[in-house]
N, C-alpha and C positions, 0 to 999 in steps of 0.2 A: 653845160655843171661846172664849177673851177675844176680847177685840176688835182686841188687836197680832197674834195668831196668825191672827187671819180673814184680817185686812189682807195679812200674808204669803204669804197662802195664794192669795188673787187676784191679787198679783202677781205671784208667780210664773206667773200665763196669761193675761199679758197681754202685747202685741205689746213685744219691746224698747223701743220708740222710748222708749213711751207712759210704759213701768217708767218710764225714762229723767227723764223731764222731772215728773211725780211723787216721787219720787224729790229734783230737787232743788229742788221744793219744796219739800220736808217739812222737809228740812236750809237752805232761808233760814229758817221761821217756827224753826224749832228756835235754829239761830242766835240768831239777833235775840229768842227770850226768854231763851236763854243770857245775853246782852248787856245784858240789860235788869237781870238781881240784881247785877251789880255785882261780880262777886271781883273780891277785892282783888291778890290769887294771884296770882304769876308762870303764865304760860301755858307748858305740856308739849304739843309738836302729836308722837301715834302712829295711825302708820300701819300695819293688820294688810290682808294681798289679802284674807280670808275670816274670820267669827266661826263657823266648825262647833268643834265640841271635839278638832276633833285639834290637834297637837303644835305648829304655829306658830303661832296663837293664843295658847295658853298663855304661849307664849315674853315673845310681848310681854302678856299680861295682867301676868308679872310683874313686868316691865318698869316699865311705867304701877304698877303698884303702889311698887315704889321710886320714880319721881320723886311718885308724889301721898305718899308717907310723907316726902319731901324738900323738901314744903311745896308743891308746882306742881300747880294745875288743869289736869284733862288733856281734851283737846279727843281722840277718834279718830276715823281716816276709814278704812272698811274699806272691798272692796270690792264686798261681797257682806253679808246679813244672815245672823243664825244663832244658833244657840242660846245665845254665850257672851259676843251681846254683854247679860246678865242683869249676867257676871259683872261689866264692864268698870263697866255703871252702877252695882252695888252699891260698887264706887270711891267713886264720884262721880261718875264720867266724860259725857263728853259723848258719846254716840256717832252720827254723820254719815253714811249709803253716801253714797258715789260708785261707780258701775259704771264712768265709768272717767275717772280725775280723771288729763287729762292738765297737762303741765305751763304750759299759757298757763291756767287754769282763774284767774278773776280773785281769789277765793272763797279759792284758797289762800296767792295772794302775799295777802293783806288778813289771814288767818290767819300766814303766818312774818312779817308784820313786826312784830307783834302777843306773840306769842310768844319765847321765852329759849331754849329750845332744842327741838329736835327727835326725833323718832326715829321711825328707818323700817327696818320688819323683813321679810326673802323678798326674791327680785331680782326680786319681781312688785310690786316698791315703787320700780322705778324711778323712774318717771315723779310720782311724788313729791317724790324727792329735785332731779329736776331741777325742780321746782316750789319748791319750803322751798330750796334750799341755797346759795344769792346769796343771801339773804332771812334767815336762821336757822343759828346753827351745827347742824349734821344729823351726827347718827350714825348709820350702816348697818349691819344686825346679818346677814350674808348666811349661808345652808344649803344653799344648795342645789350639784352636781356636777352633771351633762350639761344641766341647762339652764340653769343659768350659763356655762357653753362657745357651748351655744348663744344665746341673748341674745350674749355678748360678740363673736362672728361674725357675728351681722346687727348688728355698733354701735353696739347701742341703750344700751350701756353705760358708754362710753368718756366720754361730758359727768358722767354723776352719780357716777361712781366718784372725777374729778378735783374735782368740786365737793363731793363732800363732808366735813364736818371731819376725821367720825373712822370709818374701816373695820374692821370685827368682824368672823370665820366660828366659827362653829361648832364650826371643828374644825381637824386638820393639814388631812386633806383638799383640805376647801375653802379652804382659805388659800393655799396649792397653786397653785391655780387661778390668786387673784385677786393673789396679793404682782407678775403681771407687769404688772398698770396701776395697783396700787400696792401701792409696798415698804413699808410702812410698818401692811399692815393683821395689827393683832392678833388672837391663838388667844384669845378668849373663853368657857368652860366655861357651857354651862347648872351656873343650880343651883334646886335644886328641896326641899319641902318634903316630908321623910321619905315612904315608904308605913307605915305600923303595921307592924312585923318580926312577923310568928308562924313559927312552929318548920314546919322545915320536915316532909313527909311526912303534917304532920296532914290533908292533901286526901283524901289516898291512902284511909284510912280506911272510902270506902262505892265503893272502884276495882281490892277484889282484891287494893290493893297496888301498882295499877300505879305507875308513874313518870309524873308530870302537868307534862308540856309546854303551855308556852302563847305564842301570836304572835298580836303587838297591831299591827295595822295598815289604814290602808284598803288595801281588795283591789284590786292595780293590780300590772302586770310590777318597776318598781322596787322593791317589797317584796317582792318572788320570794316570797311563798306556794309557787306550784310545784314549786319549787327545794324547800320544802321536804313536801312531798306528796311529790315524787318520789324525792327519798332515804328518805324513810319506806316507801319501793314495795322498794327497793333492802335491804331489812333479810331478812334467818331470818325464818320465819314467829313463833318460837320467842322471838326477839328483840323483835319487832312486838307479840308477847301481851302484855311489861314493861310498854308505856307508852303514854296516851294522850295526842294531840296534840289541844291545843282553838282552831280563829283565831277571832279577833275583828274586826271591823271594817267601816266604811262602806264596799257595796258601789260601786267607785270605778269599776272597768272593767269591761264586760257580757261582753266574753270571758274572761278572767280567771276570774271571781266564778263562774261553765258551770261551768270546767272546775276549780275546788273543789270547788262543791257535785258534781261528776260523783262523785269520786275519795272524798268523803266522803262518798257514795251505797256506794262498793268496798268502803273501808275502813274496816271497826270502829275498829281505832284512833283513825279520827280525823271531827272535826267541826267546822262551822262553825255558830258557836255567834251570829250578828250582831252588829250594835253595839252598844255602850256606852253610857250617860253616865259623868258622873266617878265617880256613887258608885258606881252597879255594872263599871266597870273595876278600881278599889282590890279591890272585894271582890274578884273574878274571878281578879287579880295574885296576891292575898293566901294563895289556892286552891292556886296554882301550885309545883310542885317548881320546875322551871325555867321563863325565857325565854328563848327564839330567833329570834334578828333574823337572820333568810332572806333583808334583803334583797340585790340586785347592788350596788347602793351607799347610802349613807347617814351625813353627814354626824356626827349623835349623836343618835338617834332621843330620845326624853325619854322611852320606856316600856322603853328600858337604861339609863338612870340611874334611874328608878323602880323596879329589879331588882335594882341595888344595894344600894339605900336599907332595899330590902325586907330583902334577908340570900337572895335566891334568889339560882343557882346562872348563870351569865347561859354565855348559847350563842351567840357569835356568829364575824362572820370579819374577814379586814382590811381589808375592804370598807365596815365601817364604823368612821365615828370614834371612837370610844368608847373602841374596843377600844386606842390609840395608853397611853392612861390607864391600862390593862390587863395584867397576868405572867398569859400563858397558866402552867393547868393551878395557881395561885396564888389570884388573883379571879376569874378567868373560866374557859373554855374555847372556845379559840379555837383556828378553821384558818384559810391564808391566803388559799386563793379562794372566793369564791361559786358554788360548783357542785353538783349535783346532789352526788357525791362528798361533798363537803366536809358537807352535811345528813346525810346516811347515818354519816359518822363520829363527828359530832356529838353528834348520838343514841346511838350505840357508844357513845361514850367518857360522856357523862351516866349511862343504865345501869353500866358502869365503876366510874365513881366515886362513883356513887349513897353506900355506907355511907361517904365523907367530906366529902357534902355540907353539912352544917354546919359542917365547917373554912373549907370558901370561900366559905360561906352567910357567916358573920364576915369575913372577910379581903375582899369585894366589900363590906360594908356597911366596912370601914374607911377604902375606895376612892374611897367614895362621900362619906365625912365631910371625907375631903385635899382634895379634889377637887373636889364637885359640890355641897357645901353651899349653903342659901340667903343665911346671913353672906359667906361671903364673897366668895359670888357679889355681892349688896347693892357690896359693898364696893369690888370691882371697878368696877360699874357706876360707881357716886357719882365713882369718882378719874375714871373716863371720861369722863362728862359735864361735870366743870372742866375736863380737858382739853380740851374740846369747846369751850367757852364763851371760853378763856383763850384758843385757838390760831385762831382765824377763819383759814380759810383763805384 
């Protein structure tokens, strides 16, 4: 086992107080070594609440790449370690772990006073926005729905929302919640590298012609895997036999994971295939005919955008923010409510429109190019960072 992996494993089993102190010591050493290199490039601070392979750190990585390409040296503050750290370091970023990044941390103030711009990702970065906003133009990207409402009601978001130079939302669903606190919140759609397109139905050859449907996401109530499985159970056996549902993701919620495993054991048409790394994710997505977003609420999950880029038939509801850029029956299949009946209807509609899957997939790819390309995302980001730096609040 590599030394770094061994150290991470040991840290997970130490008392929290000791772990915090060890991270504090490691962070101080890494900062000292970084400063000794005397990099003349302007500093851009980037915060992320974690470094897993999930969507939020991936957005932070893409933003960091835009900042790096714009000539900045990147310093990342994360509230937990994880495999995405490697990709940040491949960008040349200095990655610092702080389990409890409070607004009164002296090193955060010290960094902000030397930085040209800061970027905070997700509502869980509120304390970092609070620490940075008065010292450096800070842009805050929000993606949450019910989590935002909960924290706003608790009164912990008012100060950072007022202080941030620019506030962005991943979709209009999120922007509606933010707007009472920041009327100038801007909807900033994500931009991604396209998944290489593969002809629809190619993956069905070894499955007796079944329609292959994938659900990608951490197993948690918000993602609605139980809705999808219950919707599958509602289908006539003859319809169920025409499709295969593959679920992938990190086992985040134990109770829901147990339910998912039980249902997959009961229904031969469904399987839980575990968590995927980046390469396996792309391969699994390419093998599907349709991608189902079963979420009870979701701003604009990256897998929905990846599905568009790959020319897949996207199945979702209006509870998913990506739907605002799409038209039902044209470039996606969309139901109004996120419930079991809607999931069953989406399965039936996917089967019924299978002969037209190539046409829907082509329209989906066109929607990706128009709304979610990485080039357009980079242009919007650079414009926003320029506004932040020129209009300090």
